[in-house]
N, C-alpha and C positions, 0 to 999 in steps of 0.2 A: 726334244722333250715332247712326249705324246700329249694329246689334248687333255686327258684326264689330269695329268700332273700339272699341266699349264693352268687349268682352271682351279685346281686346288690352291695354287698360289694366288691367282686372280681373286678368288673368293675369300682367301684368308682362312681356309678350313684347317682346323687343328684336330689332333687326335682326340677322340676316337673316330672322327668323321673323315670320310674320303669321298672322292668323286667316283660314282659308279658308271655313269655314261654321259655323253655330250651329244646333243642333237642340233644340227644347224639347218635352219629353214631359210633358204635364200629368198624365196618369194615373199615371205612375211618379214624378212630382215630381222630375224630373231634367233637367239641362241638359248636353248634350254639345257640346264645342267641338273642332274639328279645326284643327290648326296645320300650316302648310307653310312651307318656306323658299324663298328666291329661288334661281334657277338660276345656275350658273356661279360659285358661291362656293367659295373654297378654305378648308378647315377645318383647324384646328390638331390635330396628333396629341396625344392626351391625356397621352402619356408625355414627349415631348421638345418639343412646341410647334411643330414644323415644319408649315408650311401646305401642304396637299395637296388635290388634286381628289377629288371623291366617288368612292369605289370601288363602293359599293352602299348600300342602306338596310336597316336591321334591320326585322323585322316590326313592325307597329303596336303601340305600347304605350299604356297608359291610366294616367293619374295622377288621383287624387282631389284636388280643390281645395276652397277655402273655399266654403261654400254661397252661392248667389245667391238672395236673397229666400226663404230656407228650402228652396230646391230644391238637391238634391245636384248638384254641378258636377264634370264629368269632362273632362280634357284628353286628346285623342288626337293622336299624332304618330308618324311614322316617322323615327327618328334616323339621320342619315347615318353611314357608316363610311368610313374612309380606310385606304389601304395604305401604311404607313410602311416605308421601306427598312430601318430599324433594328429596329422593334418589330412589324412585320407588320400584319395587318388589325386595326384598333381602332375601337370605337364612340366617336364624339365626345361631348363633354359638352354638356349643355343648362343654361341659366341658371335655369330654374324648379324644378329638382329635383336632388338628389344621385344619384350612381351607384347603381343597383340599388333606388332608392326606389320605392315604390308611391304616394307622396303628394307633392304639391308642397311646396317648402320653407316656403311660407306656411302651409299646412295643418299641417305638422309643428310649426311654431312655436306655433300655437294649441293643438295637441294637448298639447305639453309644458306649456304654461301650465295646461291643464285637469288633466293628470296630477299636477301639483304640488299641486293642491287637493283631489283625491279619489283613490279607488282605481281600479284598472284597469277593473273592471267598471262603475263609475260613469262613468268617462271614455268608455268604449265606448258607453254609453247616450246620453250628451250629444252625442257626435260622430257617432253612428250608424255605428259601426264595430265589428268583432268584438273579443273579448278578445285573440285572437292578433295582430290588427292593432295594437291599442293597445300590447300588450306589445312588438311589433316596433319601434314608434316609441320607446319607452323604452330598449330595448336599443341602438338606433342612437344615441340621444342620449348615452348613457353612453360608448359607444365613441368617439364624436366628441369628447366632453369630455375623456376620458382621453388621447386623442392630442394634444389641444391643450395639456394641462397639462404644464408643464415640471417635470422632476424637481428638487426644491430641498431644502435642508436645513431640517428642522423644528427650530427652536432649542429650543422648549419643547413637549415631546411627552408624551402620555399613552398608556399601554398598559393595555388591559383586555380581558376576555373577554366574550362574549355567548352565552348559552345559546340553542340552536335549538329546544329542546323537552325531552322526557323523556329520561332517561339522560345519559351523559357525551358530549353532542353540542354542541361549542362552536365558535365562531369567535374568532380573535384579531384585535383591532382596534387600529390605531395612529392616534392623534388629533393634530392640530395644535391645541394649547390656546389659542393666540393667535387663530387664524383660525376656531376652532370648527368644524373639518371632519374628516371621516374620510379619512385619507391612504392607508391600506393595510389589506387584509383577507386573512387566511390561515386555513386550516382548523385545527381543534383548538386546544389551548392548551399545546403542547409547546415545548421550546426551539427546535426546528426551525421552528416557526411564526413566531417573532420573528426567527430567523436569516434567514428569507426576505426580510424588510424591510431589514435591515442589509446584506444582500448586494447590494442595489441601489445602495448608496452607496459612494463611494470613501473610502479611509481619511481623507483630509483633510476630507471632508464630515462623516464621523462625528465628527471632532474638534471640529467647530463646534457640535455639540449641546450646549446649555447646561444643560438640566435634563430629567429624565424622572420623571413621576409614575406610580406603579404600586402594585399590591397586593403583599403579601408572598407571592409565588408563585415557588418556587425555579427552575422552568424559565425563567421570564422573567428572573429575576435572573442566572442563568448566562449567558444570551444577551447581556444588557446588559454584564456584566462582561467578556465575551470580546471584544465588538466596539467598545465606547465607551471611548476613552481617559479616564483619571481618573474612572471610573464611580462610585466611592464618593462623590466630591464632588458628583456630579450626580444621584444616585439620591435621590428623595424618596418615602418611603412615604406613600401617600395618606391624608390625614386622615379622609376619609369612610369608607374601608375599616377604618382603625384603630378609629374610634369604633363601627363595626359590631361588632367583636369584643367591646368592653366592653358594648355594649347587649345582645348575646346573653348575656353572662355575667350581667348583671342579670336577664334573663328566666329563666335557669336557676335562679338563686337564688330568684326568685319562685315558680317551679313547685315546687321542693323544699319551700319553706316552706308553700306553699298546701296541698300534700298532707298535711303534718304537722298543720296547723291543722284541716283537714277531719276528720282522724281524731279530733281532740279535740272535734269538733262546732262549730268556729268558722269562720265564713264571711267573715272579715275581708278576705281578698284576692280574694274572688269578684268577677269583672267589673272588676278593676283593671289588667289586663295593659297596656293602652295608656297608662295614666297614668304608669307608670314608664319608658316609652320616650320621653316628652316631655322636652325640655330645659326648664330653669326658665322662661325667658322665653316659650316657646311653649305653655305650659300654658293651655288654654282658661279664660277668666275664671270661667265657671260651675262649673268643676271645682276651683278653687283651695282653696276652704274644705274640701271633702272630702279633698283631697290633704294639706292641712296637718294635718288630724285623723289621717290614716293615718301620717304621718311622726312624730307624737308617740307612737305606740304601740310604739316601740322594736323595730320589725321588722328582721330581717336584710335584707330587701329594701330598706328605707329606707336602711340603711348602704351597700348596694351602689349605690343610686341616687346617694347623696351622693359616693361615690368616682367615679362616672361624671361627675358635674357638675364635680368638682374637676379631673379629667383634661382636660376641655375647655379649661381656662385655659392649658394648656401652649402652645397655638398662638397665644396672644395676646401672648407675649413678643417683644421685639425683640432682647434680649441673650441670646446662647447661655448665658452663665454663669448668669444668673437662671433661664433655662429648665431647666438642669441641676439647679439648687438646688430648683426646684419639683418636678421629677420625683423627685428623691431623697426628698423629704418625702412625696410621694404614694405612692411605691413602698413606703416603710416602713409607711405606714398600710395599704396594700393587703395586704401580707404579714402584718400583725398582725390583719387583719380576721376571720380564721377562716372566710373565704368562699372555698371551693376554686375555683369558676369565676373569681372575680376574681383570685385569686392566680396562676392559670395564665396569665391574660392579662397580668398585671403582669410575670411572668417573661419572657414573649415580648417585651414592649415593651422590657425592659431589654436583651435580647439584640440588638435592632435599633435601639437608641436613636440611634446615630450617624446613620442614615438617616431617622430620624423628625425629628431636629433640623435636617437640611439644609433643611427647610421654612423656617426662619428666614432663610436666605440667599436662596432662590429664590422663596418665597411662591407656590408653585403647588399646585393640587390637581386631582383628577380630576372636579371639579364640572362642567366643560364636558363631559367624557366621559359623566358620568351624565345630563346633559341630553340629549346625543345618543342615549344608550342608551334614554331615554324615548321619543324620536322613533322609534328603531328598533323598539321594542316596539309602538308604534302601527302602524308599517308592517307588522309581522308579523301584527297583529290584522286589519288591513285587507286583507291579502294575498289571501285567498279564492282561492288557486290557484297560489301559487308552487310549482312542481313539484319543485324541487330547491334545494340550497344555492347553486348558481351564480346562479340567478334571484334569490334573496334578496340575494346580494352586489350584483347589479346594482341592485336597488331601493334598497339602502343608499347606494350611490354616487350614484344619481339624486337622492335627497332630502338627503343629508348630505355629499356629496363636494366641495361648493364648485366644481363644474365649470361650464364654459361649454357648455351643452347645445344651444344653438339652432343650426340650420343658417344659413348665409349666404343671405339672400334677394336678390331683384333690387334691393331698396332698400339693399343693403349693410349690413344689420343683422346683426351677429354674435351 
């Protein structure tokens, strides 16, 4: 098989295109391929599809293709233009690349696979392209994927914020808890941030939302109550965030008691911070004997820890009435504990008890959101050059959006 026929197959060229010549440059480790088309062909207008004669040709363009035996491969062609009576002079489409692309569809597909496994800088080194070129491929992939994705109702959604760095610099993220995807991103964590998502849905679509897991954050709650019918029945205050409040209370009790004991010359609580943050079953085996001895010392921190562990049982109930009974007993214990940080949390939980217990009906948490947040945090660490928050949003959608990112190739792979 001669080189022109070989590269016709390598490039996936289809009629009326054919390979005119192939040039190998050993010194530059590069292969250049020139494609031409048959004469007398009528080309479809890219807007309406009407077949028309060639008006003229655009200047020669070059596309980077998959490497050939580790040699960079470039495709050269002059794309014909047609003069449509309706749409004017338009450049026709080619089968090997998307409009305005600098790479063939097959190269972009490979690049997307590489970008999913590493950061932009690493992908650039592997593919032998610049940071900007790699970023451009990611940006195009997200744009392509978001255009393809149909707007749908997320029946079980999570709402959470993500810090961008120092200061009050946040993004609001909406998650599909069933598909484990990021569905929407808005700046800040204000009421308007979540309003932006609900405004994309029609009233009957918002009515189909079954449950929403979120933190106790008043701007989000105000938006949900304004836009979602029967919101009180659907709001579920996330167990993870609720337990974070009581864990912090335990740590505040420990800090206060530790300072008092140190003034007395006692180092009982020195180096024990993380022991009190463990749940009973997750305590490392090698620490259990030490922890048991600490709990026998009648420390205030030990009482706070016991209250934390008892509260965890609230989410194990199936019956709302038994859950209420458990909470009432726990609340009375917490209020009598003489531990101010714990009492403050207990009062907050009593205020929001209705939407804490909706968990028993919907059984959803933001655990999926937290898992995605971990992925997003990794993206942020790997970024090494996201120049603004818009770029960061694109990276989140690329890795966590559940999008169909790949271009259609000549093999009809979407």
